[in-house]
C-alpha positions as CSV (number, residue, x, y, z in Angstrom):
1,M,-43.9,5.3,-23.4
2,R,-44.2,3.2,-26.6
3,G,-45.4,3.8,-30.1
4,L,-49.0,4.9,-30.0
5,S,-48.7,6.6,-26.6
6,R,-45.5,8.5,-27.6
7,A,-47.3,10.0,-30.7
8,S,-50.3,10.9,-28.5
9,L,-48.0,12.5,-25.9
10,A,-46.6,14.8,-28.6
11,E,-50.1,15.8,-29.6
12,V,-51.2,16.5,-26.0
13,E,-48.0,18.5,-25.3
14,E,-48.6,20.7,-28.4
15,R,-52.1,21.5,-27.0
16,F,-50.7,22.1,-23.5
17,N,-48.1,24.4,-24.8
18,A,-50.7,26.4,-26.7
19,V,-52.9,27.0,-23.6
20,A,-50.3,27.2,-20.9
21,G,-48.9,30.5,-22.0
22,S,-51.9,32.5,-20.8
23,A,-52.6,30.3,-17.7
24,D,-51.7,30.6,-14.1
25,L,-49.1,27.9,-14.1
26,G,-49.2,27.0,-10.5
27,T,-53.0,26.5,-10.6
28,L,-52.7,24.6,-13.9
29,S,-50.2,22.3,-12.3
30,D,-52.4,21.6,-9.3
31,E,-55.4,21.0,-11.6
32,L,-53.6,18.5,-13.9
33,F,-52.3,16.6,-10.8
34,A,-55.9,16.5,-9.5
35,V,-57.3,15.1,-12.8
36,A,-54.5,12.5,-12.9
37,D,-55.3,11.5,-9.3
38,L,-59.0,11.2,-10.2
39,L,-58.2,8.8,-13.0
40,D,-56.0,6.8,-10.7
41,R,-58.8,6.5,-8.1
42,E,-61.7,5.8,-10.5
43,H,-60.6,2.8,-12.5
44,G,-63.8,2.5,-14.4
45,L,-63.6,6.1,-15.5
46,R,-60.0,5.7,-16.6
47,R,-60.8,2.6,-18.6
48,A,-63.8,4.4,-20.3
49,L,-61.7,7.5,-21.1
50,S,-58.8,5.5,-22.5
51,D,-61.0,3.0,-24.5
52,P,-59.7,3.1,-28.1
53,S,-63.1,1.9,-29.4
54,R,-64.9,5.0,-28.1
55,P,-64.9,8.1,-30.3
56,G,-62.6,10.8,-29.1
57,E,-65.4,13.4,-29.2
58,Q,-67.5,11.3,-26.9
59,K,-64.7,10.9,-24.4
60,A,-63.9,14.7,-24.5
61,G,-67.6,15.3,-23.8
62,T,-67.5,13.0,-20.8
63,I,-64.4,14.8,-19.3
64,R,-65.9,18.2,-20.0
65,S,-69.1,17.3,-18.2
66,L,-67.1,16.2,-15.2
67,L,-64.7,19.1,-15.0
68,D,-66.4,22.1,-16.5
69,G,-66.6,24.9,-13.9
70,K,-64.2,23.0,-11.6
71,V,-60.9,23.6,-13.3
72,S,-59.5,26.3,-15.6
73,E,-60.0,26.3,-19.3
74,A,-56.3,25.5,-19.8
75,A,-56.6,22.4,-17.7
76,L,-59.9,21.4,-19.3
77,A,-58.5,21.8,-22.9
78,T,-55.4,19.7,-22.0
79,A,-57.6,17.0,-20.4
80,E,-59.9,16.9,-23.4
81,T,-57.1,16.5,-25.8
82,A,-55.6,13.8,-23.6
83,V,-58.7,11.7,-23.4
84,S,-59.4,12.1,-27.1
85,A,-56.0,10.6,-28.0
86,R,-55.2,6.9,-28.2
87,W,-52.9,5.2,-25.7
88,S,-51.0,2.0,-25.6
89,R,-52.1,1.3,-22.1
90,A,-54.8,2.9,-19.9
91,G,-52.3,4.0,-17.3
92,D,-50.5,6.2,-19.8
93,L,-53.4,8.7,-19.8
94,A,-52.9,9.6,-16.1
95,D,-49.1,9.5,-16.5
96,V,-49.3,12.1,-19.2
97,L,-51.5,14.4,-17.2
98,E,-49.2,14.2,-14.2
99,R,-46.2,14.8,-16.5
100,L,-47.8,18.0,-17.8
101,G,-48.6,19.0,-14.3
102,V,-44.8,18.8,-13.6
103,A,-44.1,20.7,-16.8
104,A,-46.5,23.5,-15.7
105,A,-44.8,23.7,-12.3
106,A,-41.3,23.8,-13.9
107,A,-42.4,26.5,-16.3
108,E,-43.6,28.6,-13.3
109,A,-40.3,28.1,-11.6
110,E,-38.4,29.1,-14.7
111,G,-40.5,32.3,-15.0
112,Q,-39.5,33.1,-11.5
113,S,-35.8,32.4,-12.2
114,R,-36.0,29.6,-9.6
115,L,-35.6,26.5,-11.8
116,D,-32.0,25.8,-10.6
117,E,-33.2,26.2,-7.1
118,V,-36.0,23.7,-7.6
119,E,-33.7,21.1,-9.2
120,D,-31.3,21.4,-6.3
121,E,-34.1,21.1,-3.7
122,L,-35.6,18.0,-5.2
123,F,-32.2,16.3,-5.2
124,R,-31.3,17.4,-1.7
125,F,-34.7,16.2,-0.3
126,G,-34.1,12.9,-1.9
127,R,-30.8,12.5,-0.2
128,I,-32.4,13.6,3.2
129,V,-35.1,11.0,2.8
130,A,-32.5,8.3,1.9
131,A,-30.4,9.1,5.0
132,N,-33.4,9.2,7.4
133,P,-35.3,5.9,7.6
134,E,-37.8,7.3,10.2
135,L,-38.7,10.2,8.0
136,R,-39.0,8.0,4.9
137,R,-41.4,5.6,6.8
138,A,-43.5,8.6,7.9
139,L,-43.8,9.9,4.4
140,T,-44.4,6.5,2.6
141,D,-46.6,4.7,5.1
142,A,-49.7,3.7,3.0
143,G,-51.8,3.6,6.1
144,A,-51.0,7.1,7.3
145,P,-53.6,9.9,6.6
146,E,-52.7,12.3,3.8
147,A,-53.4,15.3,6.1
148,G,-50.7,14.1,8.5
149,K,-48.2,13.7,5.7
150,Q,-49.0,17.2,4.3
151,E,-48.7,18.7,7.7
152,L,-45.3,17.0,8.1
153,L,-44.1,18.3,4.8
154,S,-45.3,21.8,5.6
155,R,-43.4,21.8,8.9
156,L,-40.2,20.6,7.1
157,L,-40.3,22.6,3.9
158,D,-42.8,25.5,4.0
159,G,-40.8,28.8,3.7
160,K,-37.6,26.8,3.3
161,V,-37.9,25.7,-0.3
162,A,-39.4,27.2,-3.4
163,P,-43.2,26.8,-3.7
164,T,-42.7,24.7,-6.8
165,S,-40.5,22.3,-4.9
166,L,-43.1,21.9,-2.2
167,R,-45.8,21.4,-4.8
168,L,-43.9,18.6,-6.6
169,I,-42.7,16.9,-3.4
170,S,-46.3,16.9,-2.0
171,Q,-47.6,15.3,-5.2
172,L,-45.0,12.5,-4.9
173,V,-45.6,11.9,-1.2
174,L,-49.4,12.0,-1.4
175,H,-49.8,10.2,-4.7
176,P,-46.9,7.8,-5.2
177,R,-48.6,6.0,-8.0
178,G,-46.6,2.8,-7.5
179,R,-43.2,4.6,-7.3
180,S,-40.7,4.7,-4.5
181,L,-40.3,8.2,-3.2
182,E,-36.6,8.2,-4.3
183,S,-37.4,7.1,-7.8
184,G,-40.3,9.6,-8.0
185,L,-38.0,12.5,-7.0
186,E,-35.4,11.4,-9.5
187,G,-37.9,11.1,-12.3
188,V,-39.5,14.5,-11.6
189,G,-36.0,16.0,-11.3
190,H,-35.4,14.9,-14.9
191,L,-38.7,16.3,-16.1
192,V,-37.9,19.6,-14.5
193,A,-34.5,19.6,-16.2
194,E,-36.2,19.1,-19.5
195,Q,-37.8,22.5,-19.2
196,R,-34.5,23.8,-20.6
197,R,-33.6,20.5,-22.3
198,R,-30.7,20.0,-20.0
199,L,-28.9,16.8,-18.9
200,V,-28.7,16.0,-15.2
201,A,-25.4,14.9,-13.8
202,V,-25.0,13.3,-10.4
203,V,-21.5,14.1,-9.1
204,R,-20.0,12.2,-6.2
205,T,-17.0,13.9,-4.5
206,A,-15.3,13.8,-1.1
207,V,-15.6,17.5,-0.6
208,E,-18.1,20.2,-1.7
209,L,-17.1,21.7,-5.0
210,T,-16.2,25.4,-5.2
211,D,-18.2,27.6,-7.6
212,A,-15.1,27.7,-9.9
213,Q,-14.9,23.9,-9.9
214,R,-18.6,23.6,-10.7
215,E,-18.3,26.0,-13.6
216,R,-15.2,24.2,-15.0
217,L,-17.0,20.8,-14.7
218,M,-20.2,22.1,-16.3
219,A,-18.2,23.6,-19.1
220,W,-16.3,20.3,-19.7
221,L,-19.6,18.3,-19.7
222,R,-21.3,20.8,-21.9
223,T,-18.5,20.5,-24.4
224,S,-18.5,16.7,-24.2
225,Y,-22.3,16.2,-24.5
226,G,-23.2,19.3,-26.6
227,R,-25.9,20.3,-24.1
228,D,-26.3,22.2,-20.9
229,V,-25.8,20.1,-17.8
230,H,-27.3,20.6,-14.3
231,L,-25.0,19.3,-11.5
232,N,-26.4,17.5,-8.5
233,V,-23.4,17.2,-6.2
234,E,-23.4,14.5,-3.5
235,V,-20.6,14.7,-0.9
236,D,-19.4,11.2,0.0
237,K,-16.4,10.7,2.3
238,R,-15.9,7.2,0.9
239,V,-14.8,8.7,-2.4
240,L,-11.3,9.6,-0.9
241,G,-10.2,11.6,-3.9
242,G,-11.3,12.6,-7.4
243,F,-14.9,12.5,-8.4
244,S,-17.5,10.5,-10.4
245,V,-20.2,11.7,-12.7
246,R,-23.3,9.8,-13.6
247,I,-25.4,11.0,-16.5
248,G,-28.2,8.5,-17.2
249,D,-26.6,5.1,-17.5
250,E,-23.1,6.5,-18.3
251,I,-20.5,6.9,-15.5
252,I,-17.3,8.8,-15.6
253,D,-15.2,7.7,-12.6
254,T,-12.0,9.5,-11.7
255,T,-12.1,8.6,-8.0
256,I,-9.2,6.8,-6.2
257,V,-11.7,4.0,-5.3
258,G,-12.7,3.7,-8.9
259,R,-9.1,3.4,-10.1
260,I,-8.4,0.8,-7.5
261,E,-11.4,-1.2,-8.6
262,E,-10.3,-0.9,-12.2
263,V,-6.9,-2.3,-11.4
264,R,-8.5,-5.2,-9.5
265,R,-10.7,-6.0,-12.5
266,R,-7.7,-6.0,-14.8
267,L,-5.7,-8.2,-12.5
268,A,-8.6,-10.6,-12.1
269,G,-9.0,-10.7,-15.9
């Protein structure tokens, strides 16, 4: 987000943090997702509620008249603050409400001591989808009914992943909002990691890391970056030996393949 929207995001997050502490976080997450989805569907409503020429109090009154009695007070207070703020683009309003829905879900998982589990499950599901074109088509087919997609997700994941993981994956599948499923999962994974202000490192290695190796790697990355790091480990037989770590746009490559490519580049130069 840019300029004006970034400042408004901080304002809405402050209000969200004030009301979320006493809320049912799972319910709050679902309600914020529902409001974001409403704004995505109703373009006229979204334009009216993000119109900078309209007084904030008027827009807050509009959203209250629509939602009062249908969502919790925490969701309503968050939505009122969001529509009262000023946004650089109309779409930022729905983006922020969805973002806070993810934050509520992540806070619920943290309270249940399942945040690491959720991060791992989002990453693993993304890899499963990427490796299974038939499953990906079934979940991303714009013409397929939502009920069928939800039933498929329930069969695949219900009772096998944390409820928070199913909630977040369902939101991404049923309401892609212009994103690919893979990019949506990655983006939500980063938002979940922000619950503890951690970095996310994608590690590629030829074999699964032992617990001791994970601990040593996390300790090294924590020292290097000055922040806690969550590891998403991807086993790739093409690595041959060593490992690579991607944090954002930065790549640390100690693989044999990486070293060979570096030698080739130097020789070519």
